[in-house]
C-alpha positions as semicolon CSV with decimal commas, in nm:
position;residue;x (nm);y (nm);z (nm)
1;M;6,836;-2,683;-0,066
2;A;6,562;-2,859;-0,241
3;M;6,254;-2,641;-0,347
4;K;5,904;-2,751;-0,277
5;L;5,655;-2,695;-0,543
6;F;5,283;-2,671;-0,488
7;S;5,011;-2,691;-0,765
8;A;4,692;-2,493;-0,696
9;Q;4,368;-2,638;-0,823
10;E;4,061;-2,426;-0,901
11;M;3,755;-2,540;-0,681
12;P;3,449;-2,606;-0,891
13;K;3,163;-2,364;-0,826
14;M;2,885;-2,504;-0,623
15;Q;2,597;-2,609;-0,860
16;R;2,277;-2,454;-0,737
17;T;1,976;-2,639;-0,824
18;M;1,656;-2,462;-0,986
19;R;1,292;-2,481;-0,958
20;Y;1,030;-2,328;-1,188
21;P;0,697;-2,269;-1,038
22;N;0,402;-2,134;-1,211
23;H;0,126;-1,940;-1,045
24;P;-0,172;-1,874;-1,273
25;F;-0,442;-1,633;-1,147
26;G;-0,800;-1,532;-1,227
27;L;-0,943;-1,237;-1,055
28;R;-1,250;-1,011;-1,033
29;T;-1,142;-0,693;-0,870
30;A;-1,325;-0,349;-0,803
31;P;-1,174;-0,013;-0,863
32;F;-0,943;0,104;-0,564
33;G;-0,971;-0,240;-0,404
34;I;-0,633;-0,415;-0,299
35;Y;-0,658;-0,773;-0,402
36;P;-0,393;-1,055;-0,365
37;F;-0,317;-1,260;-0,662
38;L;0,013;-1,439;-0,577
39;C;0,138;-1,612;-0,271
40;A;0,450;-1,827;-0,345
41;P;0,647;-1,976;-0,077
42;V;1,037;-1,937;-0,054
43;L;1,277;-2,109;0,147
44;P;1,583;-1,968;0,338
45;G;1,895;-1,952;0,104
46;E;1,693;-1,938;-0,212
47;T;1,742;-1,681;-0,478
48;L;1,493;-1,544;-0,727
49;K;1,669;-1,552;-1,054
50;A;1,386;-1,443;-1,298
51;M;1,015;-1,356;-1,259
52;N;0,769;-1,330;-1,566
53;L;0,425;-1,158;-1,536
54;Q;0,175;-1,196;-1,824
55;S;-0,171;-1,052;-1,765
56;R;-0,481;-0,963;-1,951
57;V;-0,728;-0,727;-1,784
58;V;-1,059;-0,595;-1,912
59;T;-1,318;-0,384;-1,743
60;D;-1,685;-0,425;-1,753
61;P;-1,840;-0,148;-1,990
62;I;-1,794;0,202;-1,832
63;K;-1,972;0,521;-1,886
64;N;-1,677;0,763;-1,953
65;P;-1,512;0,686;-2,297
66;L;-1,238;0,950;-2,234
67;M;-1,069;0,914;-1,893
68;G;-0,791;0,682;-1,848
69;W;-0,720;0,405;-1,578
70;W;-0,411;0,268;-1,400
71;C;-0,353;-0,117;-1,353
72;E;-0,104;-0,194;-1,094
73;Y;0,085;-0,507;-0,980
74;Y;0,315;-0,508;-0,685
75;F;0,536;-0,784;-0,573
76;F;0,682;-0,815;-0,216
77;Y;0,921;-1,036;-0,015
78;V;0,724;-1,109;0,295
79;K;0,940;-1,301;0,559
80;L;0,759;-1,502;0,819
81;T;0,902;-1,281;1,070
82;D;0,743;-0,971;0,906
83;L;0,390;-1,112;0,999
84;Y;0,235;-0,966;1,304
85;D;0,220;-1,340;1,438
86;R;0,590;-1,369;1,413
87;E;0,634;-1,503;1,749
88;L;0,371;-1,782;1,683
89;V;0,530;-1,869;1,355
90;R;0,890;-1,880;1,509
91;Q;0,750;-2,137;1,753
92;M;0,602;-2,344;1,454
93;L;0,930;-2,357;1,293
94;I;1,141;-2,478;1,571
95;D;0,888;-2,697;1,769
96;P;0,787;-3,018;1,598
97;N;0,507;-3,049;1,837
98;Y;0,379;-2,704;1,821
99;N;0,009;-2,664;1,822
100;I;-0,089;-2,407;1,550
101;D;-0,399;-2,328;1,703
102;P;-0,299;-1,977;1,824
103;I;-0,211;-1,883;1,468
104;I;-0,546;-1,978;1,349
105;T;-0,718;-1,786;1,620
106;S;-0,504;-1,469;1,563
107;Q;-0,585;-1,463;1,189
108;G;-0,937;-1,384;1,257
109;A;-1,238;-1,550;1,103
110;S;-1,132;-1,899;0,955
111;T;-1,424;-1,955;0,737
112;A;-1,366;-2,025;0,366
113;N;-1,310;-1,716;0,155
114;V;-1,250;-1,711;-0,216
115;R;-1,079;-1,352;-0,193
116;W;-0,781;-1,523;-0,034
117;N;-0,807;-1,859;-0,210
118;Y;-0,868;-2,001;0,141
119;S;-1,063;-2,315;0,204
120;G;-1,123;-2,257;0,588
121;G;-1,035;-2,591;0,732
122;A;-0,977;-2,637;1,088
123;K;-0,578;-2,648;1,068
124;D;-0,549;-2,430;0,763
125;I;-0,341;-2,111;0,793
126;N;-0,471;-1,824;0,582
127;W;-0,116;-1,700;0,481
128;P;-0,257;-1,447;0,194
129;R;-0,459;-1,264;0,469
130;L;-0,164;-1,264;0,716
131;C;0,076;-1,120;0,439
132;E;-0,194;-0,873;0,326
133;R;-0,218;-0,713;0,659
134;V;0,136;-0,614;0,689
135;V;0,167;-0,513;0,324
136;V;-0,141;-0,290;0,342
137;D;-0,023;-0,123;0,665
138;H;0,326;-0,060;0,547
139;Y;0,266;0,041;0,172
140;F;-0,107;0,146;0,143
141;R;-0,180;0,346;0,457
142;D;-0,054;0,674;0,578
143;E;0,104;0,709;0,931
144;D;-0,131;0,615;1,202
145;D;-0,377;0,460;0,960
146;R;-0,445;0,086;0,969
147;Y;-0,547;-0,208;0,768
148;T;-0,909;-0,202;0,873
149;D;-0,945;0,196;0,859
150;Y;-1,052;0,214;0,497
151;V;-1,248;-0,094;0,369
152;M;-1,527;-0,149;0,141
153;N;-1,788;-0,403;0,019
154;D;-1,725;-0,499;-0,335
155;G;-2,065;-0,686;-0,353
156;A;-1,872;-1,023;-0,271
157;T;-1,668;-0,944;0,029
158;S;-1,726;-0,672;0,296
159;S;-1,373;-0,600;0,405
160;I;-1,177;-0,512;0,098
161;P;-0,897;-0,275;0,199
162;M;-0,887;0,037;-0,021
163;A;-0,612;0,207;-0,193
164;Q;-0,576;0,590;-0,216
165;I;-0,673;0,797;-0,522
166;V;-0,361;0,875;-0,712
167;G;-0,158;1,193;-0,609
168;S;-0,148;1,426;-0,332
169;N;-0,371;1,730;-0,301
170;W;-0,415;2,037;-0,074
171;L;-0,684;1,862;0,126
172;D;-0,403;1,662;0,293
173;S;-0,371;1,954;0,551
174;V;-0,731;2,081;0,552
175;A;-0,878;2,079;0,918
176;L;-1,187;2,193;1,103
177;E;-1,151;2,477;1,331
178;D;-1,209;2,261;1,643
179;A;-0,920;2,035;1,548
180;V;-0,692;2,332;1,522
181;T;-0,804;2,512;1,839
182;A;-0,761;2,189;2,034
183;L;-0,376;2,238;2,006
184;D;-0,410;2,554;2,224
185;V;-0,555;2,408;2,531
186;P;-0,353;2,374;2,844
187;V;-0,138;2,053;2,831
188;V;-0,210;1,800;3,118
189;D;0,081;1,600;3,218
190;G;0,010;1,502;3,581
191;A;0,344;1,608;3,702
192;D;0,221;1,847;3,971
193;A;-0,072;1,911;4,183
194;N;-0,278;2,107;3,935
195;A;-0,184;1,871;3,640
196;T;-0,097;2,142;3,402
197;L;0,226;2,236;3,236
198;D;0,377;2,542;3,406
199;A;0,611;2,797;3,238
200;S;0,894;2,680;3,471
201;E;0,848;2,323;3,343
202;V;0,860;2,447;2,979
203;Q;1,187;2,633;3,056
204;D;1,339;2,332;3,221
205;A;1,248;2,112;2,913
206;L;1,411;2,371;2,676
207;S;1,725;2,389;2,889
208;K;1,765;2,010;2,867
209;W;1,694;2,013;2,486
210;Q;1,966;2,268;2,443
211;A;2,200;2,052;2,640
212;L;2,102;1,751;2,395
213;K;2,137;1,982;2,085
214;L;2,494;2,084;2,194
215;Y;2,601;1,725;2,177
216;G;2,401;1,635;1,869
217;L;2,167;1,406;2,049
218;T;1,827;1,568;1,971
219;E;1,735;1,307;1,689
220;M;1,918;0,990;1,788
221;S;1,837;0,620;1,847
222;Y;1,986;0,401;2,118
223;E;2,202;0,250;1,829
224;D;2,317;0,598;1,737
225;Y;2,407;0,667;2,091
226;L;2,620;0,378;2,133
227;E;2,786;0,443;1,811
228;A;2,881;0,797;1,948
229;Q;3,052;0,618;2,213
230;G;3,269;0,413;1,969
231;I;3,050;0,119;1,991
232;N;2,918;-0,034;1,671
233;Q;2,600;-0,208;1,704
234;P;2,385;-0,360;1,437
235;G;2,075;-0,174;1,338
236;A;1,747;-0,270;1,478
237;V;1,559;-0,542;1,297
238;Q;1,295;-0,396;1,051
239;Y;0,987;-0,625;1,054
240;R;0,877;-0,477;0,709
241;P;0,793;-0,651;0,376
242;E;1,024;-0,556;0,105
243;L;0,884;-0,423;-0,244
244;I;1,074;-0,619;-0,512
245;R;0,888;-0,512;-0,809
246;Y;0,623;-0,266;-0,917
247;V;0,445;-0,273;-1,240
248;R;0,198;0,031;-1,338
249;E;0,029;0,080;-1,673
250;W;-0,202;0,360;-1,792
251;Q;-0,458;0,278;-2,053
252;Y;-0,733;0,471;-2,213
253;P;-1,087;0,342;-2,285
254;S;-1,145;0,168;-2,628
255;N;-1,470;0,077;-2,814
256;T;-1,628;-0,252;-2,727
257;I;-1,949;-0,436;-2,743
258;D;-2,177;-0,469;-2,435
259;P;-2,206;-0,852;-2,403
260;A;-2,532;-0,798;-2,207
261;N;-2,715;-0,661;-2,524
262;G;-2,473;-0,610;-2,803
263;T;-2,471;-0,227;-2,764
264;P;-2,147;-0,023;-2,854
265;R;-1,974;0,057;-2,528
266;S;-1,642;0,174;-2,396
267;A;-1,421;-0,044;-2,169
268;V;-1,052;-0,043;-2,045
269;S;-0,817;-0,332;-2,139
270;W;-0,463;-0,408;-2,062
271;S;-0,226;-0,652;-2,187
272;I;0,074;-0,658;-1,945
273;K;0,407;-0,836;-1,998
274;E;0,685;-0,770;-1,734
275;R;0,996;-0,966;-1,685
276;A;1,230;-0,921;-1,388
277;D;1,586;-1,059;-1,428
278;K;1,758;-0,901;-1,123
279;S;1,856;-1,153;-0,858
280;R;1,693;-1,135;-0,523
281;F;1,843;-1,345;-0,228
282;F;1,602;-1,476;0,039
283;P;1,779;-1,509;0,376
284;E;1,467;-1,613;0,570
285;P;1,147;-1,824;0,487
286;G;0,852;-1,639;0,365
287;F;0,666;-1,557;0,050
288;I;0,659;-1,382;-0,275
289;F;0,332;-1,211;-0,226
290;G;0,164;-1,003;-0,477
291;V;-0,131;-0,759;-0,493
292;T;-0,311;-0,575;-0,761
293;V;-0,505;-0,223;-0,777
294;T;-0,690;-0,071;-1,065
295;R;-0,736;0,299;-1,022
296;P;-0,946;0,522;-1,250
297;K;-0,859;0,877;-1,294
298;V;-1,140;1,076;-1,081
299;Y;-1,255;1,421;-1,001
300;L;-1,360;1,534;-0,661
301;S;-1,741;1,617;-0,658
302;K;-1,742;1,801;-0,318
303;L;-1,516;2,085;-0,420
304;D;-1,709;2,421;-0,508
305;G;-1,414;2,584;-0,655
306;G;-1,037;2,622;-0,647
307;L;-0,810;2,702;-0,368
308;I;-0,653;2,951;-0,592
309;S;-0,924;3,205;-0,487
310;Q;-0,773;3,207;-0,141
311;M;-0,445;3,349;-0,249
312;N;-0,588;3,686;-0,155
313;D;-0,309;3,833;0,084
314;Y;0,054;3,914;0,083
315;K;0,147;3,593;0,276
316;S;0,032;3,384;-0,032
317;W;0,267;3,557;-0,268
318;L;0,580;3,640;-0,078
319;P;0,849;3,367;-0,107
320;S;0,994;3,461;0,241
321;F;0,668;3,354;0,395
322;I;0,599;3,054;0,164
323;H;0,945;2,904;0,209
324;Q;0,931;2,899;0,603
325;A;0,937;2,588;0,758
326;D;0,670;2,690;1,001
327;A;0,319;2,576;0,865
328;N;0,134;2,846;1,038
329;T;0,287;3,116;0,798
330;T;0,074;3,016;0,517
331;R;-0,218;2,861;0,692
332;K;-0,540;3,047;0,684
333;K;-0,888;3,023;0,835
334;I;-1,198;3,033;0,599
335;A;-1,569;3,061;0,701
336;H;-1,784;2,747;0,683
337;D;-1,991;2,908;0,404
338;A;-1,703;3,020;0,187
339;G;-1,422;2,877;-0,019
340;P;-1,394;2,562;-0,200
341;L;-1,552;2,365;0,081
342;Q;-1,860;2,589;0,147
343;T;-2,123;2,318;0,086
344;V;-1,942;2,048;0,260
345;V;-1,832;2,185;0,611
346;T;-2,131;2,207;0,839
347;D;-1,921;2,317;1,139
348;T;-2,004;2,696;1,184
349;D;-1,660;2,759;1,319
350;G;-1,495;2,712;0,974
351;Y;-1,185;2,533;0,851
352;W;-0,827;2,592;0,784
353;V;-0,632;2,546;0,477
354;D;-0,263;2,577;0,377
355;V;-0,226;2,753;0,043
356;K;0,140;2,637;0,029
357;D;-0,018;2,303;-0,075
358;L;-0,159;2,453;-0,380
359;L;0,203;2,533;-0,497
360;L;0,329;2,196;-0,418
361;Y;0,046;1,965;-0,547
362;G;-0,185;2,173;-0,766
363;E;-0,548;2,131;-0,791
364;Q;-0,833;2,000;-1,023
365;Y;-1,001;2,248;-1,265
366;V;-1,355;2,130;-1,352
367;N;-1,617;2,341;-1,549
368;F;-1,897;2,085;-1,579
369;D;-2,190;2,008;-1,331
370;R;-2,054;1,802;-1,042
371;S;-2,379;1,613;-1,011
372;R;-2,312;1,437;-1,353
373;T;-2,303;1,053;-1,324
374;D;-2,065;1,001;-1,631
375;Q;-1,749;1,190;-1,519
376;N;-1,594;0,955;-1,258
377;L;-1,677;1,184;-0,977
378;I;-1,618;1,066;-0,624
379;S;-1,782;1,221;-0,287
380;I;-1,462;1,348;-0,125
381;P;-1,424;1,497;0,128
382;D;-1,711;1,442;0,380
383;A;-1,833;1,694;0,632
384;T;-1,555;1,579;0,891
385;L;-1,301;1,647;0,621
386;A;-1,212;1,283;0,628
387;L;-1,155;1,041;0,341
388;T;-0,941;1,299;0,160
389;H;-0,749;1,016;-0,010
390;Y;-1,002;0,714;-0,009
391;P;-1,310;0,698;-0,208
392;N;-1,632;0,606;-0,051
393;A;-1,750;0,255;-0,081
394;A;-2,049;0,361;-0,307
395;D;-1,834;0,545;-0,543
396;F;-1,658;0,282;-0,766
397;S;-1,971;0,112;-0,911
398;S;-2,088;0,442;-1,043
399;F;-1,827;0,445;-1,324
400;F;-1,987;0,153;-1,496
401;V;-2,279;0,131;-1,733
402;T;-2,456;-0,128;-1,509
403;P;-2,362;-0,024;-1,162
404;A;-2,572;-0,274;-0,978
405;T;-2,396;-0,590;-1,120
406;A;-2,130;-0,519;-1,386
407;Y;-1,869;-0,323;-1,204
408;W;-1,560;-0,557;-1,236
409;C;-1,210;-0,545;-1,364
410;R;-1,149;-0,915;-1,478
411;H;-0,789;-1,036;-1,475
412;D;-0,638;-1,353;-1,646
413;G;-0,258;-1,395;-1,595
414;I;0,030;-1,602;-1,475
415;V;0,335;-1,555;-1,275
416;S;0,646;-1,771;-1,365
417;L;0,927;-1,778;-1,132
418;S;1,285;-1,919;-1,169
419;I;1,426;-1,988;-0,818
420;A;1,778;-2,119;-0,739
421;S;1,823;-2,323;-0,429
422;S;2,125;-2,355;-0,204
423;A;2,061;-2,738;-0,173
424;K;2,289;-2,972;-0,354
425;N;2,009;-3,196;-0,461
426;P;1,725;-3,077;-0,705
427;L;1,383;-3,046;-0,579
428;V;1,200;-3,307;-0,777
429;D;0,854;-3,447;-0,774
430;T;0,878;-3,801;-0,610
431;T;0,504;-3,862;-0,579
432;P;0,396;-4,169;-0,794
433;R;0,130;-4,086;-1,039
434;G;-0,043;-4,260;-1,349
435;G;0,023;-4,157;-1,704
436;V;0,312;-3,979;-1,868
437;R;0,422;-3,634;-1,755
438;S;0,683;-3,435;-1,949
439;D;0,924;-3,225;-1,725
440;Q;0,831;-2,865;-1,750
441;T;1,131;-2,619;-1,665
442;S;0,966;-2,273;-1,778
443;G;0,631;-2,125;-1,758
444;G;0,390;-1,900;-1,973
445;F;0,071;-1,899;-2,165
C-alpha cells in the first residue's frame, strides 16, 4: 500500500503596518489644576508599541526656596464607549446620515476654548472635554464626588477641575456633630401607616439577611448568582478609562533669575524623559488621552495643633479597641472650642474625629506662625469641614513671588507614538502638496 506524504509549509506572519504620530504640547498650568495635553485617536485593532514623553517644565518665581513639588503626567486609553455620550457616539459610528447635533449639545458650551485646544465650530466635537469628564470622575474624585464639584478659576478659565493635595490625613473622617447625630433619627421608609421603621421590620430584615448569609449571597452580583447555579456569564461591561502610564517626578527649587527685574529668585524645574515599550492593544476606537498636574508640598493653615493631643483615654491606646472594625470604638467628640480645629468649627455642638486615622496616616508638625505667606499654607479645612483634600481657589497663587500675574507652571514637550495597525496596507499621506517632504518615522526634539 503506497504511503502518501504531505509537506507542511510555515505560513508567513501577517505584516502589521506602523504609524508614528507626534503630538507636541505647550501649556501654562496652575498648581493643583488638571490640564489635558494629549488627545491622540486610535482605531480598533491597533496596538501601541512604544510611547516616548519628553518635557521641560519651569515654574514662575516662587517664595519658598526649600519645599519641593510634584510634576505628574497621566496617560489613559479612553474608549468612545467610555464617554458619557456613548449612545450618541455609537449612532455616529454606524449611521452615515447621523446628525451630531445631540453630541454638540450634550458637551455643554461649544464656544472656542484654548484649554481644550478647541475652535468652537458649529459641528466641532470637543473630544478633549468629553474625555476629561470621565477621566476626572474616575481617577481624581472620591466616591460620590463629581467632575464639577471642585473647580477653580486659574485666571484664564473658570472651570478648571482641581486635584487633591497629596496624601490622606485624619481629616478624612472628621464630621460636625449635626452630621453624626443625623444617623440616629428614625428611619422613614413609607412601608406602613406611620412611615417609620418598626422593630418587627428590623427583625424581619435580619432574618432574611441571615438566610442570604447561609448561602453566601450577602455580597453577590447578578452574574455571581448565575455562576453559583453553574451558568457562566461574561462580566458586566465597565465603562471606565484605563490608566496605561503614569509619570510622577519630585523636584526641589533651584536658584534662578526673575525675568521681570533680574532679581535672584527660586523656581522649580523638571526635565522629564519617559519611554513606555509595553504593548497595549486597543480593541475599540478611542483616544490616548493625557492630563498633567503639578502639586507643591503644602501645609494646612487651619489646624491649631495636632490630633495627638486627643489620645487621652484608654481607647486610644488599647490594640483591642483600635483594631476593631467598628469605627465608633475610636471615634470621639471634641468641643467646638477645643482640639486642633478650635478656631475653625463655629458649630457650638462640636465635632467628631477618629484617632485611629492618626495611626494610619500621620499628621503635620508645624512650629511656625500659620499666617506666614511664604510657607505654602492652604486654607483647609473650612468651617463646614469640607474641602479636606482640595485647596481653595485662592490658595495656589500665594506660593509665587508675583501672585497676581506670574503664578504659572510652563510646559514644553512632545509625545511620540509608535502604533501598529492590523490593516494590510500602510497608512500613508496621499494629499498632494508642494515642495519636498522627507518621510519621518520617529519623533523627538
